[in-house]
LUMFIGU-789499 format. One line per field, with one value per residue (C-alpha): residue number from 1; x negated, y negated, z. Coordinates in Angstrom, 3 decimals, always signed. Each point is the difference from the previous one (the first is absolute). Layout:
<sites>
n = NUM,...
xx = X,...
yy = Y,...
zz = Z,...
</sites>
This chain:
<sites>
n = 1,2,3,4,5,6,7,8,9,10,11,12,13,14,15,16,17,18,19,20,21,22,23,24,25,26,27,28,29,30,31,32,33,34,35,36,37,38,39,40,41,42,43,44,45,46,47,48,49,50,51,52,53,54,55,56,57,58,59,60,61,62,63,64,65,66,67,68,69,70,71,72,73,74,75,76,77,78,79,80,81,82,83,84,85,86,87,88,89,90,91,92,93,94,95,96,97,98,99,100,101,102,103,104,105,106,107,108,109,110,111,112,113,114,115,116,117,118,119,120,121,122,123,124,125,126,127,128,129,130,131,132,133,134,135,136,137,138,139,140,141,142,143,144,145,146,147,148,149,150,151,152,153,154,155,156,157,158,159,160,161,162,163,164,165,166,167,168,169,170,171,172,173,174,175,176,177,178,179,180,181,182,183,184,185,186,187,188,189,190,191,192,193,194,195,196,197,198,199,200,201,202,203,204,205,206,207,208,209,210,211,212,213,214,215,216,217,218,219,220,221,222,223,224,225,226,227,228,229,230,231,232,233,234,235,236,237,238,239,240,241,242,243,244,245,246,247,248,249,250,251,252,253,254,255,256,257,258,259,260,261,262,263,264,265,266,267,268,269,270,271,272,273,274,275,276,277,278,279,280,281,282,283,284,285,286,287,288,289,290,291,292,293,294,295,296,297,298,299,300,301,302,303,304,305,306,307,308,309,310,311,312,313,314,315,316,317,318,319,320,321,322,323,324,325,326,327,328,329,330,331,332,333,334,335,336,337,338,339,340,341,342,343,344,345,346,347,348,349,350,351,352,353,354,355,356,357,358,359,360,361,362,363,364,365,366,367,368,369,370,371,372,373,374,375,376,377,378,379,380,381,382,383,384,385,386,387,388,389,390
xx = +16.768,-1.361,-0.383,-2.265,-1.658,-0.559,-1.028,-2.824,-0.842,-0.663,-2.100,-2.165,-0.586,-0.792,-2.674,-1.638,-0.175,-0.973,-2.940,-1.456,-0.189,-1.666,-2.267,-0.709,-0.244,-2.315,-2.694,-0.225,-3.238,+0.275,-3.950,-0.880,-0.413,-3.992,-0.646,-3.646,+0.394,+1.120,-2.453,-2.768,+2.283,+2.371,+2.848,+1.170,+2.024,-1.782,+0.487,-1.057,-1.759,-1.883,+0.071,-2.448,+1.560,-3.428,-0.265,+3.646,+0.312,+3.217,+1.502,+3.414,+1.738,-2.487,-2.218,-3.584,-3.022,+0.208,+1.259,-2.391,+1.803,-1.022,+2.239,+0.207,+1.354,+2.517,+0.198,-2.640,-3.514,-0.795,+2.734,-1.349,-2.409,-0.244,-1.071,-0.337,+3.026,-0.126,+3.980,-1.415,+2.345,+0.647,+1.457,+3.607,+3.076,+1.525,-2.711,-2.027,+0.182,-0.961,-0.723,-0.082,-0.626,+1.978,+1.187,-0.525,-1.323,-0.619,-3.597,-2.055,-3.224,-3.178,-2.017,-3.396,-1.356,+1.686,-0.197,+1.730,-0.786,+3.328,+3.108,+2.659,+3.122,+2.800,+2.960,+2.071,+0.819,+3.937,+0.900,+1.210,+2.116,+1.342,+0.492,+2.184,+2.320,+0.366,+0.815,+2.785,+1.592,+0.079,+1.577,+2.776,+0.525,+0.315,+1.980,+2.359,+0.353,-0.437,-1.105,+0.504,-2.936,-2.124,+0.629,-0.853,-3.463,-0.469,+0.940,-2.582,-2.519,-0.112,+0.248,-3.026,-2.195,+1.213,-1.209,-2.985,-1.365,+1.988,+0.826,-3.446,-2.276,+1.840,-0.288,-3.303,-0.924,+1.176,+3.503,+3.018,+1.569,+3.374,+0.530,-1.890,+2.071,+3.208,-0.477,-0.871,+3.252,+1.679,-1.120,+0.348,+3.363,+1.633,-2.012,+1.220,+4.066,-0.698,-0.649,+2.945,+2.346,-1.567,+0.451,+3.419,+1.542,-0.382,-3.671,+0.288,+2.184,-2.137,-3.277,+1.657,+1.551,-3.268,-2.382,+2.013,-0.144,-3.905,-0.194,+1.914,-2.775,-2.752,+1.063,+0.666,-3.324,-2.043,+1.954,-0.163,-3.019,-1.551,+2.285,-0.830,-3.636,-0.824,-3.641,-0.142,-2.787,+3.181,-0.219,-1.636,-3.783,+0.665,-3.563,-1.706,+0.459,-1.074,-3.764,-0.060,-0.710,+3.422,-0.071,+2.206,+3.348,+3.043,+1.020,+3.501,+0.952,-0.360,+1.873,+2.772,+0.092,+0.560,+2.770,+2.063,-1.674,+0.848,+3.272,+0.848,+0.564,+2.864,+1.716,-0.407,+1.414,+3.574,-0.050,+0.239,+2.737,+2.302,-0.270,+0.918,+2.921,+1.321,-0.439,+1.996,+2.920,-0.105,+0.197,+3.025,+1.550,-1.510,+2.592,-1.174,-0.845,-3.647,+0.796,+1.804,-3.175,-2.271,+1.937,-0.392,-3.567,-0.264,+1.862,-2.195,-3.388,+1.230,+0.040,-2.956,-1.843,+0.460,-2.539,-2.427,-0.677,-0.479,-2.591,-1.815,-0.524,-0.944,-1.983,-2.634,+0.185,-0.726,-3.433,-0.472,+2.047,-4.010,+0.003,+3.101,-0.937,-3.313,+2.126,+2.347,-2.757,-1.864,+3.380,-0.021,+2.615,+2.149,-0.175,-4.238,+0.779,+2.366,-2.360,-3.260,-1.294,+0.446,+3.769,+1.224,-1.590,+2.215,+2.979,-0.360,-0.207,+3.066,+2.386,-1.076,+0.670,+3.333,+0.849,-0.583,+1.791,+3.227,-0.372,-0.255,+3.679,+1.514,-1.795,+0.209,+3.628,+0.215,-2.530,+2.478,+3.195,-0.723,-2.277,+2.032,+3.442,+1.712,+0.560,+0.142,-3.680,-1.390,+2.691,-0.852,+1.570,+2.861,+1.083,+2.937,-1.067,+2.041,+1.651,-1.646,+2.464,+0.016
yy = -11.148,+3.643,+1.041,-3.044,+1.023,+3.558,-1.396,-2.282,+2.938,+2.381,-3.097,-0.522,+4.087,+1.050,-3.443,+1.093,+3.681,-1.400,-2.490,+2.872,+2.597,-3.204,-0.131,+3.338,+0.706,-3.059,+0.824,+3.718,+0.304,+1.333,+1.658,-1.714,-3.333,-0.252,+1.608,+0.264,-2.894,-2.608,+0.116,-2.166,-2.367,-2.770,-0.803,-3.745,-2.800,-2.075,-2.883,+0.287,-2.976,+0.785,+2.522,+1.939,+1.951,+0.635,+3.390,+1.160,+1.869,-0.323,+2.446,-0.775,+0.379,+2.112,-1.791,+1.556,-1.208,-2.288,-3.656,-1.696,-3.074,-2.171,+0.596,-2.444,+2.692,-1.438,+2.349,+2.698,-0.465,-1.502,-2.381,-3.397,+1.492,+0.256,+3.573,+1.111,+2.763,+2.738,+1.146,+3.014,+1.353,+3.417,-0.641,+0.973,-2.741,+1.624,-0.093,-3.468,-3.078,-3.391,-2.835,-3.636,-3.288,-0.744,+3.817,+1.693,+3.415,+2.791,+0.574,+3.012,-1.762,+2.556,-0.977,+0.583,-1.588,-3.093,-0.438,+1.132,+2.918,-0.077,-1.652,+1.854,-1.324,+2.171,-1.731,-3.215,-0.599,+0.481,+0.975,-3.618,-0.376,+3.968,-1.037,-2.904,+1.968,+2.322,-2.775,-1.622,+3.829,-0.074,-3.131,+0.696,+3.492,-1.550,-3.052,+2.031,+3.388,-1.278,+2.336,+2.991,-1.603,-0.120,+3.672,+0.187,-1.528,+2.374,+3.096,-1.446,-0.459,+3.008,+1.989,-1.659,+0.616,+3.718,+0.524,-2.019,+1.224,+3.241,+1.685,-1.154,+1.305,+2.956,+0.743,-0.928,+2.321,+3.398,+0.258,+1.952,-3.085,+1.265,+0.879,-3.527,-1.706,+1.501,-1.016,-3.377,-0.605,+1.852,-2.425,-2.652,+0.601,+0.135,-2.972,-2.548,+1.514,-0.483,-3.577,-0.486,+1.480,+0.629,+3.340,+0.912,+2.695,-1.661,-0.104,+3.803,+0.197,-1.862,+1.727,+3.256,-0.699,-2.007,+3.203,+3.017,-1.913,-0.790,+4.077,+0.960,-2.500,+1.551,+3.304,-0.704,-1.966,+3.139,+2.292,-2.113,-1.771,+3.821,+0.848,-3.156,+1.253,-3.802,-0.946,-2.497,-1.843,-1.428,-2.581,-3.185,-0.245,+3.453,+1.396,-2.647,+1.497,+3.245,-1.560,-1.887,+3.030,+1.053,+3.308,+2.031,-2.528,+2.142,-3.162,+2.344,+0.346,-3.877,-0.391,+2.153,-2.147,-3.148,+1.432,-0.232,-2.640,-2.274,+0.617,-0.348,-3.181,-0.079,+3.351,-2.128,-2.698,+2.405,+1.446,-2.799,-2.059,+3.101,+0.121,-3.460,+0.558,+2.753,-1.295,-3.319,+2.098,+1.703,-2.795,-1.754,+3.636,+1.358,+3.270,+1.121,+3.531,+1.248,+1.287,-3.105,-1.969,+2.134,-0.152,-3.854,+0.324,+1.930,-2.380,-2.735,+2.414,+0.298,-3.526,-0.566,+2.982,-1.245,-2.893,+1.611,+2.260,-2.369,-2.428,+3.174,-0.293,-3.561,+0.598,+2.460,-0.968,-3.631,+0.616,+2.170,-2.847,-0.499,+4.077,+0.507,-3.009,+1.524,+3.213,-1.750,-2.194,+3.822,+1.324,+2.849,+2.811,-0.184,+3.362,-0.506,-2.678,+1.942,+3.016,-2.207,+0.521,-3.317,-0.680,+3.439,-1.327,-3.069,+2.036,+2.256,-2.863,-1.993,+3.577,+1.529,-3.378,-0.885,+3.721,-0.635,-2.973,+2.085,+2.310,-2.767,-0.697,+2.608,+0.603,-3.519,+0.150,+3.608,-1.471,-3.381,+1.714,+2.295,-2.050,-3.400,+0.981,+1.527,+3.705,+3.170,+1.116,-3.275,-1.259,-4.063,-1.170,-2.489,+0.274,+2.528,+2.937,-0.043,+3.411,+0.956,+0.831,+2.829
zz = +36.312,+1.143,-3.774,-0.491,+2.986,-1.173,-2.987,+1.746,+1.976,-3.680,-1.388,+3.121,+0.358,-3.853,+0.000,+2.942,-1.729,-2.866,+1.465,+2.220,-3.371,-1.856,+2.581,+0.172,-3.282,-0.717,+3.030,-1.848,-1.510,-3.573,+0.267,-3.322,+1.031,-0.514,-2.967,-1.166,-2.535,+1.733,+3.177,-0.265,-1.805,+0.653,-1.721,-0.389,-2.075,-2.254,-2.418,-3.447,-1.132,-3.162,-2.309,-2.308,-2.870,-1.947,+1.026,-1.289,-3.070,-1.698,-2.611,-0.992,+3.272,+1.672,+1.840,+1.888,+1.738,+2.699,+1.556,+2.239,+2.242,+2.564,+2.564,+3.496,+2.781,+2.104,+3.322,+1.748,+0.841,-3.433,+0.506,-1.789,-2.440,-3.744,-1.286,-3.419,-0.093,-2.964,-1.728,-1.933,-3.078,-1.164,-3.205,+1.844,-0.220,+2.837,+2.092,-0.701,+0.900,-1.214,+2.555,-0.852,+2.139,+2.772,+0.257,+3.325,+0.145,+2.241,+0.909,+0.911,+1.205,+0.916,+2.671,+2.385,+2.344,-0.924,-3.458,-3.048,-2.333,-2.188,-0.631,-1.446,-0.994,+0.603,-1.302,-0.245,+3.859,+0.146,+3.855,+0.879,-3.422,+1.319,+3.721,-1.300,-1.780,+2.442,+2.510,-2.109,-0.784,+3.819,+0.476,-2.790,+1.654,+3.564,-1.579,-1.480,+1.651,+3.544,+2.592,-3.148,-1.288,+2.914,+0.098,-3.639,+0.463,+3.076,-2.247,-2.823,+2.138,+1.299,-2.938,-1.310,+2.864,+0.162,-3.614,+0.851,+3.554,+0.120,-3.925,-2.063,+3.142,+0.196,-3.685,-0.133,+2.682,-1.758,+2.113,-2.060,-2.119,-0.111,+3.678,+0.626,-2.172,+1.223,+3.134,-0.167,-1.967,+2.467,+2.784,-2.463,-0.701,+3.325,+1.266,-2.856,+0.126,+4.138,-0.644,-2.307,+2.472,+3.348,+2.266,-1.084,-2.174,-3.066,+0.276,-0.022,-2.841,-2.296,+1.018,-0.666,-3.082,-1.168,+1.203,-1.466,-3.318,+0.115,+1.456,-3.602,-2.211,+1.813,-0.934,-3.371,-0.283,+1.141,-1.982,-3.428,+0.094,-0.084,-2.876,-2.318,+1.155,+1.085,+1.489,+2.585,-2.211,-2.082,+3.225,-1.055,+1.673,+1.089,-1.945,+1.868,+3.317,-1.371,-1.223,+3.456,+2.344,+0.565,-2.675,+2.886,-0.532,-1.366,-2.268,-1.043,+3.419,+0.585,-3.271,+1.367,+3.186,-2.015,-1.600,+2.956,+1.728,-3.325,+0.681,+3.666,+0.071,-2.767,+1.691,+3.609,-1.996,-1.314,+3.421,+1.622,-2.169,+0.044,+3.760,+0.318,-2.105,+1.967,+3.166,-1.626,-0.868,+3.866,+1.726,-2.822,+0.976,+3.281,-0.487,-3.268,-0.709,-0.894,-3.407,-0.923,+1.507,-2.159,-2.975,+0.207,+0.772,-2.842,-2.351,+1.618,-1.185,-3.868,-0.502,+1.097,-1.354,-3.519,+0.747,+2.669,-2.885,-2.401,+2.747,+0.214,-3.812,-0.336,+2.869,-1.151,-3.956,+1.091,-0.240,-3.328,-2.231,-1.187,-0.283,-2.473,-2.052,-0.541,-1.047,-2.482,-1.421,-1.373,-0.810,+2.274,+0.204,+2.454,+1.038,+0.053,+2.461,+2.294,+0.130,+1.316,+3.267,+1.505,-1.686,+1.350,+3.330,+0.006,-1.258,+2.823,+2.452,-1.352,-0.496,+3.260,+2.039,-1.552,+1.052,+3.097,-0.030,-1.119,+2.883,+2.483,-0.344,+0.589,+2.930,+1.565,-0.848,+1.759,+2.699,+0.639,+0.010,+3.161,+1.956,-0.457,+0.296,+3.126,-0.801,+1.288,-0.661,+1.151,+2.099,+1.055,+3.166,+0.075,-3.289,-0.589,-2.300,-3.424,-1.207,-3.413,-2.043,-2.369
</sites>
């Protein structure tokens, strides 16, 4: 009965902390809400009633020109009105979109004194489908994982808000990306593991293991980014920032911070796995020595590292399948491929992140052995301390 009450108390406390944090993060302004290009405009949803493709110029797969659409506005100050919207085509399959009758579009309406000046069709409207997907995900997570699923949702929301409300504005304001990235990673690591275990020693163990691995990853990332002579412009769309009035941004430092931020989730996962395994062993055998418990943690870590490093490889390389196909189609030699800057950047991400995982296992196992068992270094009450065998 006491254990059940403790679990409910932990869920209540962590839920309260999570909800307060979410509320604070939502209230924090980014400082970039009132972009000049959106002043004097109304963003609305419109349903395409008819299309005119006569101004579109096609050349094989490439289409340029513009598409004209009659749109019935579904919300905002122009709700119920039928306006003519323009869909500009740039000749890029990646960015262009074609609308058909019945499609719903997100449109930007420029207006003055109640009169419309222009209606630009930004893209297909997807927010309702995105919300539906997130709702299904949350429902299944809570259904199968219960309170742990709820806490995972808290972690998910807080992470998104921290990135959007704190990390991105801090980078745009010119703050040191490595230090800001490290501070936010430390905060997220601590708060997410707190949601898993509550206020107890396991939280300290898993957090220490994760942070030591993240620190190693950060140091190696900084060193080898310099040795590889990688410029931060290898990041997708990063050059657009420089041409948008942010010439002073240190793109290379932002790239460095992305290395340990990207690997931090896998490190948390591994540290929690090892901490939980060692804790379970200690629960079954309370008199176990710290050396034996540490060895158990290392054995779990060895088994997990093989799959975790592959997970990082697949996560990083999954978005580069098309690039690899281009290389193969052109018959590019493998030594040229591996030497290209953007390929070297992905190798750096993968290998340094994997190296961090390798260090997480012994760090976490040692911390678990020392902090979770009853020993002469960190004694615990009501448990007889074992005599260590030399």
